[in-house]
Z-matrix of the N, CA and C atoms (Angstrom, degrees):
N
C 1 1.441
C 2 1.523 1 108.63
N 3 1.278 2 116.32 1 136.77
C 4 1.464 3 121.20 2 179.44
C 5 1.524 4 109.91 3 -78.90
N 6 1.320 5 115.50 4 153.68
C 7 1.459 6 121.40 5 -178.29
C 8 1.523 7 111.51 6 -57.43
N 9 1.300 8 117.28 7 -37.67
C 10 1.460 9 121.29 8 -179.20
C 11 1.535 10 110.81 9 -62.40
N 12 1.334 11 115.99 10 -40.53
C 13 1.467 12 120.82 11 178.34
C 14 1.535 13 110.67 12 -66.55
N 15 1.332 14 115.84 13 -43.00
C 16 1.459 15 120.49 14 178.61
C 17 1.528 16 110.24 15 -62.29
N 18 1.325 17 116.87 16 -44.10
C 19 1.469 18 121.10 17 177.59
C 20 1.520 19 111.29 18 -57.97
N 21 1.317 20 116.96 19 -42.76
C 22 1.463 21 120.62 20 -178.78
C 23 1.528 22 110.43 21 -64.52
N 24 1.336 23 116.48 22 -45.40
C 25 1.459 24 119.98 23 178.20
C 26 1.534 25 109.99 24 -57.74
N 27 1.320 26 116.13 25 -46.04
C 28 1.465 27 120.94 26 -179.86
C 29 1.524 28 110.38 27 -61.99
N 30 1.326 29 116.56 28 -48.44
C 31 1.464 30 121.18 29 -179.51
C 32 1.523 31 112.29 30 -61.53
N 33 1.333 32 116.28 31 -30.04
C 34 1.468 33 121.14 32 179.01
C 35 1.527 34 112.35 33 -83.16
N 36 1.321 35 116.00 34 0.56
C 37 1.463 36 120.46 35 177.14
C 38 1.515 37 114.38 36 83.01
N 39 1.325 38 117.25 37 13.47
C 40 1.468 39 120.56 38 179.08
C 41 1.530 40 109.99 39 -77.74
N 42 1.323 41 115.13 40 154.11
C 43 1.455 42 121.17 41 177.02
C 44 1.531 43 108.54 42 -76.48
N 45 1.324 44 116.73 43 118.86
C 46 1.465 45 120.89 44 -177.32
C 47 1.526 46 112.65 45 -109.12
N 48 1.323 47 117.49 46 3.72
C 49 1.458 48 121.46 47 -173.25
C 50 1.528 49 112.35 48 -57.38
N 51 1.329 50 117.46 49 -34.53
C 52 1.466 51 119.94 50 -179.06
C 53 1.526 52 112.03 51 -66.71
N 54 1.313 53 117.75 52 -15.80
C 55 1.462 54 121.90 53 -178.98
C 56 1.535 55 112.47 54 -95.06
N 57 1.328 56 116.87 55 -0.11
C 58 1.460 57 120.93 56 -176.68
C 59 1.526 58 110.80 57 -107.82
N 60 1.317 59 116.16 58 145.52
C 61 1.458 60 122.39 59 173.20
C 62 1.520 61 107.14 60 -100.20
N 63 1.320 62 117.39 61 101.35
C 64 1.459 63 121.74 62 -175.86
C 65 1.527 64 112.85 63 -92.58
N 66 1.329 65 117.29 64 3.11
C 67 1.462 66 120.36 65 -175.57
C 68 1.524 67 113.07 66 -63.29
N 69 1.309 68 117.53 67 -26.76
C 70 1.468 69 119.35 68 179.78
C 71 1.531 70 111.58 69 -121.80
N 72 1.328 71 116.20 70 19.45
C 73 1.463 72 119.98 71 -179.64
C 74 1.530 73 110.55 72 -69.09
N 75 1.310 74 116.34 73 142.19
C 76 1.453 75 122.01 74 176.99
C 77 1.514 76 109.34 75 -132.74
N 78 1.318 77 116.23 76 162.30
C 79 1.457 78 122.04 77 175.88
C 80 1.525 79 107.04 78 -106.61
N 81 1.314 80 117.60 79 110.36
C 82 1.470 81 120.34 80 -178.02
C 83 1.531 82 111.69 81 -55.49
N 84 1.315 83 114.59 82 137.58
C 85 1.460 84 120.17 83 177.70
C 86 1.516 85 114.26 84 76.84
N 87 1.312 86 118.00 85 6.22
C 88 1.460 87 121.10 86 -178.08
C 89 1.518 88 113.01 87 -111.10
N 90 1.342 89 117.91 88 8.21
C 91 1.452 90 118.82 89 177.69
C 92 1.528 91 108.55 90 -68.06
N 93 1.318 92 115.95 91 156.08
C 94 1.457 93 121.69 92 -174.50
C 95 1.525 94 110.98 93 -94.57
N 96 1.316 95 115.72 94 145.89
C 97 1.459 96 121.94 95 173.33
C 98 1.524 97 106.72 96 -135.40
N 99 1.307 98 115.78 97 125.39
C 100 1.459 99 120.72 98 -178.19
C 101 1.527 100 109.49 99 -79.85
N 102 1.337 101 115.10 100 135.20
C 103 1.459 102 121.31 101 173.79
C 104 1.532 103 108.00 102 -131.57
N 105 1.289 104 115.89 103 151.46
C 106 1.464 105 121.32 104 176.96
C 107 1.519 106 108.24 105 -113.24
N 108 1.313 107 115.54 106 131.04
C 109 1.459 108 121.47 107 179.64
C 110 1.517 109 107.91 108 -130.60
N 111 1.305 110 116.00 109 131.73
C 112 1.462 111 120.31 110 176.19
C 113 1.524 112 108.87 111 -95.94
N 114 1.342 113 116.48 112 129.05
C 115 1.455 114 122.82 113 178.00
C 116 1.522 115 109.09 114 -116.96
N 117 1.313 116 116.92 115 148.50
C 118 1.469 117 118.70 116 172.68
C 119 1.533 118 109.64 117 -63.67
N 120 1.316 119 116.35 118 153.24
C 121 1.463 120 121.58 119 -177.64
C 122 1.519 121 112.02 120 -55.73
N 123 1.333 122 117.99 121 -43.28
C 124 1.461 123 120.03 122 -178.41
C 125 1.531 124 111.42 123 -60.42
N 126 1.331 125 116.29 124 -34.38
C 127 1.463 126 120.58 125 -178.94
C 128 1.532 127 110.19 126 -71.18
N 129 1.324 128 116.96 127 -41.66
C 130 1.465 129 121.15 128 177.95
C 131 1.525 130 109.83 129 -62.74
N 132 1.325 131 116.65 130 -41.35
C 133 1.464 132 120.21 131 178.75
C 134 1.530 133 110.99 132 -61.47
N 135 1.317 134 117.15 133 -42.94
C 136 1.474 135 120.04 134 179.67
C 137 1.519 136 111.24 135 -70.35
N 138 1.344 137 117.38 136 -37.10
C 139 1.462 138 120.24 137 175.26
C 140 1.526 139 110.36 138 -61.57
N 141 1.332 140 116.45 139 -45.25
C 142 1.457 141 120.61 140 -179.84
C 143 1.529 142 111.07 141 -62.51
N 144 1.313 143 116.95 142 -41.08
C 145 1.466 144 120.83 143 179.64
C 146 1.530 145 110.37 144 -62.34
N 147 1.323 146 116.18 145 -45.57
C 148 1.465 147 120.01 146 -179.98
C 149 1.524 148 111.32 147 -68.61
N 150 1.319 149 117.71 148 -38.53
C 151 1.465 150 121.40 149 178.27
C 152 1.527 151 110.31 150 -62.43
N 153 1.340 152 116.67 151 -43.30
C 154 1.469 153 119.97 152 177.50
C 155 1.522 154 110.78 153 -62.68
N 156 1.321 155 116.28 154 -42.71
C 157 1.466 156 120.58 155 -179.71
C 158 1.525 157 110.96 156 -59.16
N 159 1.334 158 116.11 157 -40.08
C 160 1.464 159 121.28 158 -178.77
C 161 1.525 160 113.09 159 -86.38
N 162 1.330 161 116.70 160 -12.61
C 163 1.461 162 120.86 161 -179.96
C 164 1.514 163 113.77 162 73.45
N 165 1.338 164 115.97 163 35.29
C 166 1.467 165 120.63 164 179.12
C 167 1.524 166 108.80 165 -129.27
N 168 1.330 167 117.94 166 157.68
C 169 1.473 168 119.83 167 175.46
C 170 1.539 169 110.89 168 -68.02
N 171 1.311 170 115.29 169 153.85
C 172 1.467 171 120.97 170 179.30
C 173 1.525 172 111.45 171 -53.46
N 174 1.336 173 116.88 172 -45.38
C 175 1.464 174 120.92 173 -177.55
C 176 1.529 175 110.96 174 -59.67
N 177 1.324 176 116.60 175 -40.60
C 178 1.468 177 120.03 176 179.20
C 179 1.521 178 110.74 177 -64.71
N 180 1.317 179 116.71 178 -41.93
C 181 1.464 180 120.63 179 179.09
C 182 1.529 181 110.80 180 -60.40
N 183 1.320 182 116.41 181 -45.22
C 184 1.462 183 120.57 182 179.51
C 185 1.524 184 110.41 183 -61.29
N 186 1.340 185 116.97 184 -45.37
C 187 1.468 186 120.32 185 179.72
C 188 1.524 187 111.52 186 -62.17
N 189 1.329 188 116.19 187 -43.31
C 190 1.471 189 120.22 188 179.90
C 191 1.521 190 109.96 189 -61.31
N 192 1.322 191 116.98 190 -48.39
C 193 1.458 192 120.30 191 -177.41
C 194 1.533 193 112.22 192 -63.94
N 195 1.315 194 117.14 193 -40.68
C 196 1.466 195 119.52 194 178.46
C 197 1.525 196 110.27 195 -67.29
N 198 1.328 197 117.83 196 -42.02
C 199 1.468 198 120.84 197 178.45
C 200 1.527 199 110.69 198 -61.46
N 201 1.340 200 117.38 199 -42.40
C 202 1.462 201 120.74 200 178.78
C 203 1.529 202 110.68 201 -60.70
N 204 1.305 203 116.14 202 -43.34
C 205 1.471 204 120.22 203 -179.40
C 206 1.531 205 110.98 204 -64.85
N 207 1.323 206 116.62 205 -43.42
C 208 1.458 207 120.07 206 179.81
C 209 1.524 208 111.04 207 -66.04
N 210 1.334 209 117.56 208 -35.97
C 211 1.461 210 120.43 209 176.01
C 212 1.525 211 110.54 210 -63.05
N 213 1.327 212 116.50 211 -42.45
C 214 1.474 213 120.71 212 177.74
C 215 1.516 214 110.67 213 -57.66
N 216 1.317 215 115.63 214 -39.23
C 217 1.462 216 120.91 215 -178.40
C 218 1.526 217 112.28 216 -84.50
N 219 1.355 218 116.60 217 -2.39
C 220 1.465 219 121.05 218 178.41
C 221 1.514 220 114.70 219 73.00
N 222 1.338 221 115.97 220 32.06
C 223 1.463 222 118.65 221 -175.07
C 224 1.516 223 114.54 222 -116.50
N 225 1.327 224 119.46 223 4.07
C 226 1.467 225 120.51 224 -179.27
C 227 1.498 226 109.96 225 -83.43
N 228 1.359 227 115.01 226 143.21
C 229 1.452 228 120.68 227 174.41
C 230 1.429 229 113.13 228 91.86
């Protein structure tokens, strides 16, 4: 299928997923990079308490909170 035909199908609201090869698809800017951060014990204890309260892992809580802060500052993405 030519790109022009695919564009038309998409623009017309048709489902084009069957025409795409998603096996190697990536989301730009979403690759992971490991960082190590040292926190005081009291901070880890409070993070763990809040993570348990919310039912999420500590790492997820930290990521959520940092993302929220960066969004507030207009720096995400």
